[in-house]
N, C-alpha and C positions, 0 to 999 in steps of 0.2 A: 493528188486531185484527180477525178474522174471527169473526162471530157468525151462525151458522145455528141453526134449531131442534135440529139434531143436536149441534152443539158446545154450545149452552145445555144441553141434557139432561146431557151429560157433565160440564159445570162444575157443575151443580146437584147431581148425583149425588156428585161428588168432594166438595163442600162437606159434604154429610150423611155420606159415608165419614169424612171428617176428624173431624167432630165426635163420631160414635159411637167412632171409633177411639182419640180422645184419651181419651174415658170408659175404655174398655177398656185402655189403656195405663197410666193412673192406677190402676186396679185391679190391674192386672198387676204393677205395681212394688209395691204394698203386698203383695200375695200373695207374691211373690218374697222380700221382705224379711222377712215375719213368719210365713210359712206353717210349721206344725208339726202333721203329722196326728195326733200322739200326744197333742196337748193337748186338754184338755176344758174349755177356758175359754170365756167368752162371745165373747171377740175371735176366737177360731179358728172358732167357729160362724158369726159374721159374715162372716170371710173365705170360709168355704165357700160360703155363699149368694151372696156377690159373685163368687167364681170361677164360678158357674153363670151369672151375668148377663153377665160378660166373655166367657165361653165363646159364649154365644148371640149376643152383638154380632160376635164374629169370624167365627162360622158364616154369619151373614146377609151379612156383607161379603163373604166369599168366593162365597157362593151368586149374589150379584148380580155380584160382579166378573167371574166366569168368563164369562157371557154378553156383558157389558159390554165384555169385550176384543173380542170378534167384532164389537160394535158401533161400537167405536172404528175399527177397521179398515175396517167399512162407511162409517163417517163421512168417514175420510180419502179413500175412494175417491168419495164422493158430492161432497165440496167441491173435487175436483181440477178440476171443470168450471169453478170460479170463478178459477182460476189460468191465466193465458197460459202455454202451453207444456206443461202438465202433462196426461197422458193418463190417468192412474189414481193411486192413493194413493202411488206411489213418488215423484211429482213433489212432492207435498204434505210426505213425509217430509224431502225434500231441500230443502224450501223455507227452512227454517231450520237453524241448527247443532244443534238440539236434538232433532230429530225421530227420528234413528237411536238415540240414547242413550236416549230416552223409549220407544221400541219395545223395545228389549233389556230396559230396567227393568220394563215391563210383563210381560214373559214371565217373567223372573226372580221377580217378585211372586207371580205364579200358582203357580210351584213351591214358593215359600216358604209361601204360604197353604194349599197342598196338603199340605205337609209338617206343618205345625202341625195340620191336621184328623187326619193320621195319629196324632200323638201324643195328642191329645184322644180319639180313638177307643180307643186302647189304655189310656188313663187311666181312661176311663169303664167299661170292661169288668172293671177290678180294683176291687174294694171297699175296698182301702186306698190308692187314688189315688197310684200311685208316680211318676207323670209330671206331676203338677200344677205343682210349683215348675219343672220343666224346661221345660213348654210355655208358661208365661208369661214365663219368662226368655227363650225363642225369640221370643215375640210382641214383646217389648221391641224386639228387633232388627228383627223384621219391620216394626214400627210405623214405624221410622226410613226404612227403604227405601220404605215407602208414602207417608210425607210428603214425600219427595224426588219421588216420582213425581208426585204431586198438584201439587206446586209446578212441576215441570218441565212438566206437561202445560199449566197455565195460561200460563207463559211461552212455550210453543211456539205455542199458538193466538194469544197477543198478539203475537207477533213475525211472524206470517204478514202479508206485504204483497201484496194482490191485485193491484196495479199492477205488480208485479215479475215480470219473465220468469223462469221456473224451467225446469230440465232436463226433458226427457221421460225415460221409463223405457228407451227405445232408446238415449239417450246415457249414461244413468247405468250400465245394465247391458250394457256393450260390451266385448268382448275388447280394443278400442283404449284403453278408459279407463285413466288413469293411477293410477286409486285402487286400493285392494285388491280391489274387485270384478274389475277387470281382470286382476290376478293370479290370481284364483281361476279365472276362465274360461279362462285359458291354461294350467291343469293338463291334463295328458294324459287323455283320456277313458277309454283302457283301465285305466290306474291307477286313476282316480276310481271307475269301475264295479266294478273289482275290490276296492277298499277297502270299498264299500257292500256288496257281497254277501257278501264275507268276514267283515265285521262282523256281517252278520245270521247268518250260519252260526254264527259263535261264539256268539251269543246263543241259538241253538238248542241248540248244545251244552251251554252252561253251565245252559241250562233243563233239560235231560234229565239232567244230573248233579247239579243242585240245588246249584250254587256260587253262592250269592246275592251275595257280594261282587263276583266277576267279571261276574256277570250285570248288576249295577248300573252298574259301570264300562263295560261294552259298550253300555249304553243311554245313557250319557253321550256316548260317542265317536259313537254312532249319530246323536244329536241334529245335531251339527256335520256329519258325513259326509252325512246325509241332505238337509240343506238345501243344502249345496254342490253335491251332484249333482242336486238338483232345479233349481236356478238354472242350473246349466251345461249339463246334458244332458235331463233327463227332461221339464222344462218346454217345451223346444223342440218335443217331440211333441205336448203338449198344444195349443200354438198352431200346429202344423204349419208352423212357420217357423224355419230353423236360426240367425237372428240374433236372435230375441226371447228374451231370457232373464229377462224379469220376473217376480218372486216375488208380484206383486200381481194382475196382470191377468187370471189364470185365477179370481180370485174374483168376476167380473163375469158377468152374466147371458149375454153371448155364449159363455163356456163352461161354461154351466149351473151356476156357482157351485161347481163341483168343488174348488176351493181350499180352501173351508171344511171340506169332508169331509178333504181330505188333510191340513191342519194339525191338525185335531181328532184325527184318528187318530194322528198323530206325537205329539201332546202326551200324550194319555191312555195310549199305549202305552209312551213314555219315563218319564212321571211314575210309573206303576206299576212299572215296572222298577227305577227308582232308589228307589222306596218299598220295594221289597223288601230292598234293601241295608240301609236304614234301620232296619227291622225285625229284620234279621239282628244288627245292632249292639245292638239293644235286647233281644236273645235272646227274640224273639217270633216264634214258628212259624205262618206263614201262608202258604198256597199261592195264595190268590185273587189276590194281587198279581202272582205269577209268571203266572198264567193270564191274566190280563186283559192284562198287558204284551205276551204273546206274541201273544194275538188281534189287537190293535190295531197292533201293530208289523208283523205279518203282512198285515193289511188294508192298511196304507199300502204295503208293498212291493207287494202285487198290483195296487193302484191305478196306481201310478207305473210300473210295469213292463208293464202293459196297453197303455198308450198307444203307446210304441214298436213292440211286437210287432203290434198292429193296425194300425198305419201300415205296417209292414214287409209284412205279408200282403196289405194292400190294394195297395200300390205297388211291392212287390218291390224295395225299394230304401231304405237308410237316409238320413236327412237329413245 
């Protein structure tokens, strides 16, 4: 097991999260089974007070969890110096069979907790609390994902062997790789960039026409296409090296930590884009999600597009 101050911080916070989330989970089950907004009994009044306590706990978890995800990635990058062969966080993720699943699960949980906050926000704006039962039912599901994430994170850090040679990002993210990454990097660049920019144009079109369902779907596909194109093409211009496809190295100081801005813009943009679809399903009219999504998705596009354009104008040649 690898134990550094950063890893210990993550494990301790996970323990606190698990304790608090368990309390919220127990309350959520009670509320889901017994909630009746039309009832005037003492039991219902108690449930209403408990619902505020559970909601406060869940909001606290999300408020810490969002920056903690960035700290998790920072920790992976920091401890990569302890593993033979690792050059960045990619080597740590690949050091065990759990790393990739944990990373995906952490991202999924950020979206889940964000959607819970959406339900909570809508619920608290209505004096009849129409979404209380739904939001706590949703948290019961989200809690199970959170438990799996916390357990998996502990297993991953326990399974890391600092004496074992790991693969560097140059090997993992190579077109010669036999993994799925190798297949992704062999996708035709023109086709990939076409999909990326067409997807964005469709988002703009759906934004103008206020078609929220299709706007949300376009944001879901944008997550996948944006990440693939970042690894396959845009990232190489950040490194100015055609063979370097790592999605982690530009989180380092050598590249002015631009990766944090890139991933934050993508997350906020797509989250609010999908959120607009959720609000449409709930028949809640809100344009703020629309606007925030377009601002951050546009910011993401401008950042990743700027690198190849600046490189071309400087060198008059593409990589």
